[in-house]
N, C-alpha and C positions, 0 to 999 in steps of 0.2 A: 327581484332582488334576492329572494330565497334561493333560486336556482344557482346564482353566482356564488352565494355563500357555501352552499352544499358542495358545489363543484370545487371551490377553493380548498375546503377542508378534505375532500376526497383526494385531491391531488397531493396534499401533504401526507396523507396516509398511504397512498399508492403511487409513488413516484414512477416515472417511466424508466425504461432501460437507458435512455439517453442521459438521465440524471446521474445514474451510476457510472456511466462512461465518463462524464464530466468530472466526477469525484476521482476516478482513477487517473484521468489526465492531469488533474492538479497534483495528485500525489506523485506521479511520474515526473512532472516538471520540478517539483521540490526535490525529489531524489536526484535528478540529474544535476540540479544546482549544487546540492551538497557534495555529490561525487566530483564535480568540477572544482569545488573549493578544496576538497581533499587532494585532488591531483596537483593543484597549485601549491598546497602545503608540502606535499611530497617532493615537488620540484625544488622548493626553496630550502627545506630543512633536512632532506634525505632521511626520512622516517623509516624505521625498521618494518619488515614485512609483517611481523606479528601484530604490530600496532595498527598497520593499515588494514589487515584482515578484521580486527576487532571493530575499527571505525566503520568499515563497509557493512558489517553485520548490524551495527547500531543504526546506520543510515537506512538500511532495509527495514528495520523495525519501525523507525520514525515514519518512513513512507507508508507502510502498511497501517500504522496507527492513524495517520492522517486520512487515509482512504476510509477506514472504519469510522473515524470521527465525523467526517463529512457525510457519509451515508447514514450514520446513526441520527444525525440531525434532520434527516428527511422522512423518517418513519416515526410512528408513535409507539409501536409495540415491537418486542423481540429485537431490540437494537443490537444486542450481542450477536444474534444470528446474522444480521445484515453486515455487521462488522467482520464476522468470521468469513462470510462469503467474499467481502471486499478484500480481505487479507489473502484469501486463496486466489482471487483474480489477480491481485498484485503480484503474487508469487508466480502465477502462470505467465504473466507478461514478462517478468524477469527471466524465467526459464526459457521462454521462446526467444528472447533477444540473445541470451547466452548461446543457445543452440545455433541460431542463425549466424552470429558473429564469429564464435569460436569453433563451431562444428562439433561441439561436445562440451562436457563439463570436466572440471579438474578433480573434484573430490570424491567421486563415486556416489553411490546411492545413499550412504550414511549422511554425507554432507548435504545432499539434496533434501533428504527427509528433515534434517535439522533446520535448514533454511525454511522449508515449508511450515514446520511447527512454529518457528519464530514469527514468520509473516502472518500466519493465521491467528496466532496468539496476540500479536500486536494489533491486527485489525479488529479482533474481538474486544480487546481492551479499549480501543478507540471508540467503538460503537457503544460500549457500556458507559464510558465517561460522559458522552454527550447525552 
């Protein structure tokens, strides 16, 4: 019985990489759902480009926050660090999809760096809140 208890607590302290992939997958699914909802709103209400850009950034922050929040619940210490890493991984996935779909980015290195900072900051905040 002791071996099971020790193993269970160790798994909680040292989650596997698959656990983090699952956290990212959930955050990507939520992000995709929010982006689909935004597309529907844009279709129905003809929202301005500036408003859409702001909402997209907020959706990215929410997705990174969720990834950090979920990962932070899996570890006991340094939750902010795991949240930061999840935010960075979330950004890397977004950047990869953007490069594959569009063949490049629209805003240059400044916009990429800003999005990176927002994603990692959101992920770190999510890890700290949990």
